C-alpha positions in Angstrom: -0.8 -49.3 -49.8 -3.4 -50.2 -47.1 -5.2 -47.7 -45.0 -3.2 -48.8 -42.0 0.1 -48.1 -43.6 -1.0 -44.8 -45.0 -1.8 -43.4 -41.6 1.7 -44.2 -40.3 3.6 -43.2 -43.4 6.8 -41.2 -42.7 6.5 -37.7 -44.2 9.4 -35.8 -45.6 10.9 -33.2 -43.2 9.5 -30.2 -45.1 5.9 -31.5 -44.8 6.1 -32.4 -41.1 4.3 -30.1 -38.7 6.5 -28.3 -36.1 6.7 -29.9 -32.7 4.1 -28.9 -30.2 5.0 -26.0 -27.9 4.0 -28.0 -24.8 6.7 -30.5 -25.5 9.4 -27.8 -25.5 10.9 -26.8 -22.2 9.5 -23.5 -21.0 11.8 -21.0 -19.4 10.4 -18.3 -17.2 12.4 -15.2 -16.8 11.7 -12.6 -14.1 10.0 -9.4 -15.1 13.1 -7.4 -14.0 16.6 -8.3 -13.2 16.0 -8.2 -9.5 13.1 -10.6 -9.9 10.6 -8.1 -8.6 7.6 -6.7 -10.5 8.6 -4.2 -13.2 7.6 -0.6 -13.1 4.4 -1.2 -15.2 3.1 -4.0 -13.0 1.6 -2.9 -9.7 2.0 -5.2 -6.7 -0.9 -7.6 -5.9 -4.0 -6.3 -4.0 -3.0 -8.2 -0.9 0.3 -6.5 -0.7 -1.2 -3.1 -1.2 -3.8 -3.9 1.5 -1.1 -4.7 4.0 0.9 -1.6 3.1 -2.2 0.7 3.4 -3.1 -1.0 6.7 0.4 -0.2 8.0 0.1 3.4 6.8 -3.3 3.8 8.6 -1.9 2.3 11.8 1.0 4.7 11.8 -1.2 7.7 11.2 -3.6 6.6 13.9 -0.8 6.0 16.4 0.6 9.5 15.6 -2.8 11.0 16.0 -3.1 9.3 19.4 0.3 10.3 20.6 0.4 13.9 19.2 -3.2 15.0 19.6 -4.8 12.4 21.9 -7.3 11.5 19.2 -9.0 8.1 19.1 -10.4 6.5 16.0 -13.9 8.0 16.6 -12.4 11.5 16.9 -10.4 11.0 13.6 -13.5 9.7 11.9 -15.6 12.7 13.2 -13.0 15.2 12.0 -12.6 13.5 8.6 -16.3 12.9 8.1 -15.8 9.2 7.6 -17.5 6.4 9.5 -15.7 4.6 12.3 -16.1 1.1 10.7 -14.4 2.4 7.5 -11.3 3.5 9.4 -11.2 0.2 11.4 -11.5 -1.8 8.1 -8.6 0.2 6.6 -6.5 -0.3 9.8 -7.1 -4.1 9.7 -6.7 -4.4 5.9 -10.2 -5.9 5.9 -11.8 -4.3 2.8 -13.2 -5.8 -0.3 -13.5 -2.8 -2.6 -10.6 -0.3 -2.4 -11.0 2.9 -0.4 -12.7 5.8 -2.1 -10.2 8.5 -3.1 -12.4 11.3 -1.4 -12.4 9.4 1.9 -8.6 8.9 1.7 -8.1 12.6 1.1 -10.4 13.5 4.0 -8.6 11.1 6.3 -5.2 12.5 5.3 -6.4 16.1 5.6 -7.7 15.5 9.1 -4.3 14.2 10.1 -2.2 16.7 8.1 -0.7 14.0 5.9 0.0 14.4 2.2 -2.6 12.2 0.4 0.0 11.3 -2.3 1.6 8.9 0.2 -1.7 7.0 0.5 -2.3 7.2 -3.2 1.1 5.8 -4.0 0.3 2.8 -1.8 -3.2 2.2 -3.1 -2.8 3.0 -6.8 0.9 2.9 -7.6 2.0 4.3 -10.9 -1.0 6.7 -11.2 1.2 9.7 -10.4 4.4 10.2 -12.4 6.2 11.8 -9.5 6.5 9.3 -6.7 6.4 10.9 -3.2 9.5 10.6 -1.1 9.4 7.7 1.3 8.3 8.3 4.8 11.1 8.8 7.3 12.0 5.9 9.5 10.3 6.2 12.9 12.4 7.9 15.5 12.8 7.1 19.2 10.0 8.6 21.3 12.4 10.8 23.3 13.9 12.2 20.1 10.4 13.0 18.7 9.5 14.8 21.9 12.8 16.7 21.8 12.2 17.8 18.2 8.6 18.8 18.9 9.8 20.9 21.8 12.4 22.6 19.6 9.7 23.4 17.0 7.2 24.6 19.6 6.6 28.4 19.3 5.5 28.5 23.0 9.0 27.4 24.2 11.4 30.3 24.8 14.5 30.8 22.8 16.6 30.5 26.0 15.2 27.0 26.7 15.8 26.0 23.1 19.4 27.2 23.2 19.9 25.3 26.5 18.5 22.1 24.9 20.8 22.5 21.8 23.8 23.1 24.1 23.0 20.0 26.2 22.6 17.8 23.1 26.0 19.1 21.6 27.6 18.5 25.0 26.3 14.9 25.1 27.3 14.3 21.5 30.8 15.5 22.2 31.1 13.2 25.2 29.9 10.2 23.4 32.1 10.9 20.4 35.3 11.1 22.5 37.2 7.9 23.2 36.7 6.3 26.7 39.5 7.2 29.1 
């Protein structure tokens, strides 16, 4: 047998090497049935940046509406630099926010820091915080704030509640 014929000799099945993996079709299954990331895989950094930026924007908007605070005032009360808060708001940070700064920001605005931590570092806390409530209409927020205000008299609060009940009764009845 020549060298040429030996190199192309047909081997018995039990001595053949298995087919290469790259020749087999690869199937990719999602991590979970819904196709989303599983509970052990945090979302990518870009997604967390966007979510944290939205969180900071909401907090700053509420600080402006409720207290009349601008970003410099929030930064002063929290003890954080203005550029840091602007970077958080715009989602323009390279290294993640420092936990101490996040706590200071949340404390200045009376927000539970667990909301921010769940966005920035998901899965670090076993108990996930409840989701933030959906934003309400501005008039409803003002009405609720007035009902909670200790400076508003009980007579005025009773009158507000009676008016709301009256309006609800009118809107619930069929049109004549």
